[in-house]
C-alpha positions as CSV (number, residue, x, y, z in Angstrom):
1,M,109.9,105.4,115.9
2,Q,108.5,102.4,118.2
3,L,108.6,98.7,116.8
4,G,105.0,97.0,116.9
5,T,105.3,93.1,115.8
6,R,106.0,91.0,112.7
7,W,103.7,88.6,111.3
8,S,104.0,86.2,108.0
9,V,102.0,87.2,104.8
10,G,98.3,84.9,105.2
11,E,98.3,85.3,108.6
12,N,96.1,87.6,110.6
13,A,97.1,91.2,111.6
14,P,97.3,93.1,114.4
15,A,93.8,94.1,115.9
16,T,94.9,97.5,117.5
17,L,95.5,98.5,113.6
18,P,92.9,100.8,112.2
19,E,90.6,99.2,110.2
20,V,91.5,101.3,106.5
21,V,95.5,99.7,107.4
22,L,93.6,96.3,107.9
23,L,92.0,96.4,104.5
24,A,95.4,97.5,102.8
25,V,96.9,94.5,103.9
26,K,94.5,92.5,102.7
27,T,94.3,93.9,99.4
28,V,98.1,93.7,98.9
29,E,97.9,90.2,99.8
30,D,95.2,89.6,97.3
31,D,96.7,91.0,94.9
32,L,100.3,89.2,95.4
33,V,98.3,85.9,95.2
34,K,96.6,86.8,91.9
35,L,100.1,87.5,90.4
36,G,101.1,83.7,91.7
37,T,104.2,85.2,94.2
38,D,105.6,82.6,96.1
39,T,105.5,84.7,100.1
40,T,105.6,81.8,101.7
41,A,108.8,83.8,103.2
42,W,107.7,87.1,103.4
43,K,106.9,88.8,106.5
44,W,104.7,91.9,107.6
45,T,107.2,94.7,109.9
46,L,105.1,96.7,112.2
47,T,106.0,100.5,113.1
48,W,105.1,103.0,114.8
49,L,105.7,106.8,113.8
50,E,104.7,109.5,115.7
51,R,102.0,107.3,117.0
52,K,100.6,106.6,113.7
53,P,101.2,102.5,112.1
54,V,103.6,101.9,109.4
55,V,103.4,98.8,107.8
56,E,106.2,97.4,105.5
57,L,106.1,94.3,103.0
58,D,109.7,92.5,102.8
59,D,109.8,92.7,99.2
60,G,109.3,96.8,99.8
61,T,105.9,97.8,100.3
62,V,105.0,100.4,102.6
63,I,101.4,100.9,103.9
64,R,101.0,104.4,105.7
65,Y,98.1,105.5,107.6
66,D,96.6,109.1,108.0
67,D,94.5,109.8,111.3
68,R,93.2,113.2,109.8
69,E,91.4,110.9,106.6
70,D,91.5,107.7,107.9
71,A,92.8,106.5,104.8
72,A,96.0,104.5,104.3
73,T,98.3,105.3,101.6
74,I,99.7,101.6,99.8
75,T,102.6,102.5,98.0
76,L,104.5,99.5,95.9
77,P,108.3,99.0,95.3
78,A,110.1,101.1,92.9
79,D,111.1,98.2,90.4
80,A,107.6,96.8,90.3
81,V,106.4,100.6,88.3
82,D,106.9,100.2,84.9
83,D,108.3,103.7,84.5
84,P,107.9,104.2,80.2
85,F,110.9,106.6,80.8
86,D,112.9,103.5,81.8
87,D,112.8,102.3,78.0
88,E,115.9,101.9,75.8
89,D,115.4,101.7,72.5
């Protein structure tokens, strides 16, 4: 694993990222704005795993790149996903 860089939410992501990853970062940031989330202190961390970018937000959101499909997968933190089986009635 190789550390890439860090940048604040709302700043430009490194231009070396694949376009689909840049779009995924923008999608996450746009969703956070719509939710009214205070991200003033949040940063993205870029690392390279087997020469593929992995981008993680301070809240635990992770974006992984699949170079075979030229696709990005966004994984949200577990506590942000409602699980109907977690309800205790």
